[in-house]
C-alpha positions, 0 to 999 in steps of 0.5 A: 476314579483317582487320576494323576495328570502329569505336566511337563515343560512344553508350551502346550502345558497351557492345554493341560488346564482343559484336560484337567477340567475335562476330567474334573467335570466328569466327576473324577478326583484329579491330582497334578504332578508338575515338573519344575519347568512345567510351572514356568509355562502354567501357574500353580494357583491355576492348576490347583483351582482347576483340579481342586487339589494341591499341586505336587512338584517336589520329590522331597515333599512328604518324605515321612509319608513316602509321598513319592511312591504313594501318589503312584500307588493310589492312581487308577489312571496316569495321564501326561500332557504334554509329554515332551521329547525329554520326558518320553526319553526319561520314561523309556529309560525308566529314569525317576529324578523327579516326582513325576518319574517316581510316580510312574514307576510306582504305579500299575495304573494305565499310562497315557501320554500326549506327545508335543514337540516340534516335527524334527524332534518327533521324527528324530530316530531317538524319539522314534525308538523311545516311542517304540519302547513305550508302546511295547510296554503298553503305554498308550499314546494320544497324538501328536497331530499335524497343525501349528506349532510354536512360532511359525512352524507347522507340522506333526507334533502338535499336542492332541486336543484336550477333549480327545485326550480325556476321551481316549484316557477314560476309554482306556481306563474303563477297558483296564477296569473290565479286565482287572477284576475286583481284587486284581491290580492293573498291570500297566502293561497293556494287557487290559486292552480288549483283544477281540482281533487277536490273530485277525489281519485288518486292512484300513485305507485312510486319507484323501486321494489326489489326482494330478492336473500337472506336476504342481496342481491336483484335485483333492478333498479335505480329508485329514486321514485322522479317522482312518489312522485312528481305526488302524491304531485301535485295530492294532491295540486290539491284537490285529496285524494291520496294514494301512494304505495311506493316501494324503494324511495330516497326522502321524502314522501309527507305529506297529502297522504295515504302511503302503503309500499311495497318491491317486485313486488308481493306485489305491484300487491297485493296492487294495485289490492286492491286500484285501484278499489277505485280510479278515476285515477291510475298512475303506475309510479313505476319501477317494476322488470321484473324478480325475482329469482326462489328460495330465499336463507334463509341465505346469499349466500357465495362465498366459496359455489358457487365458481367463478361463480354464476348462477341465475335462474329467472322467469318473474313477473306478468305484473301489468300494463296489469293486472290493465288495464284489470280489470273492469274500470267503467270510471276509468282511468289507466296511465302507465309509460314507461322508455326506452333506445332509440337513437332517438325520433322516436325510443322512440315513436315507443316503447311507441306506441307498449307498450300501444297497449300491456298494454291496459291502457288509457294513457302511459307516456314515457321517455328516460332513460340512465346512466345519464338521467331519473332515479335519476335526478331532471328533466325529459322529457316525452311524454304522449300517449293516447290509440290510440298512439297519443301524447297528451302532451310533458313535460320537466323540473323539475319533479314537473313541469312534474307532474303538466303538465301530471296531467292536461291531466288526470284531463281533461280526467276524466271530459270529456273535450277534 
C-alpha cells in the first residue's frame, strides 16, 4: 500500500520515526512529507533511511510533474504524526500553504492524524472546534493520550505510541478498502467505516471508580479507562449513538458521545441502572472497586490521631454487572469485563468461565492484568466468552483495534447473525 506519513513541527516528531518503521516493516511503501519545522526536530537522512524513499518537503519541487498534487493522488492512506495544533487548524480551514496541505487536499485516501500538543492547547475552544470539524469530515484521530509532555508538564496531549498509531491507521485503511470496490476511489469522508451499529444505542462504562476515605484519600485501582474510551469511540464510528459513563479516566474523552461523569461504585450503579434500559448494547468496561469504607471521615485523617497503624473497615459494593444482567432485557445485550491475574491461558479461561456463570451477562471480555500488562498500557489481549463459556473471539493489539474486533461480535449478535 502507498502510504504518506506527514510530519509536522512538534517535539513528538522523533516518535514519527517508529511510525514510519512500523509501516515499512509491514511491507508498505512509505513516502514522508515533512514540514520545514519538522526537520528542525528530526533529520532528513534519518527519515530517508527508515522510509527507504526520498523525503518531500518543498511545495515547488517537481513543478513540471505537478508533484504537489501527484503525491496525494497516489496515496492510499495518509497519516500525520504528530499533528500539532497549528496543523489541525490549517487542515480544518483547508489551507494548502505547504506541501503537506496540498497533499491532503489532493487526496481521497483515508486521513489519520495523531494530535500532540500541551493540554491547554488541546482543550482550547479553537482546537476543540477544529477537531470537531475534522471529525465531521471523516478524519480519524488516534489519541492524544495522557502522560508526560515537554518539560515538567503532564496531562492530556501526549501523542499516542507509534504501535497504536500504526495498528489503528492500517485497520482504517483496511476498512476503506473493503467498501471502495475495485474501481471506485476512496471518498476520504469516513463513509468507508463499517457502519454495523447504525441506528443502535450503545452504553459504555469506563475508568476506575474511587471510594473516598476522607476529603483527601480514596481507595481506587490502576485502570486508565483507555479500553473503555476506545470502545466508545469505535462504537460511535460504527454509527451508534453512544453514551459513555466515565469514572476516573486518564485519556481525553471522545467527541460525539454523551458523557456522564461518576466517581464511586454507587454512582456508577445509579447511572447505569437508568441508562441501560434505553440502550441496545451495554458494555461494562469500567473497573469497579469491590469494597468501600464503612465510614467516611468529613475531615482529613491525621497520623497524630491514628498512631502508627490505621485499621479500615470495608464493606462490599453492589455487583453492578450482575444487577444489570438480572434486569429486564427485551433483546438488549449486556457485556461484562473481567480483569484477572493468571499464570496461564487455561487459568485465565477458567476464571472467565466461572465469572460469566455468576454474572449472567451475554458476553464477557476477559483480559490478564499485572504490574505491566492490561492496565494503563497502549495494547491489550482479550478473550471474549459467550454465555455458555465458549470463546467467540480472541483479540490482541492496540486498544483501538481490540475495541473494533470485539464490537464486530456484539454487532453481529444484535443483528441475529451467527
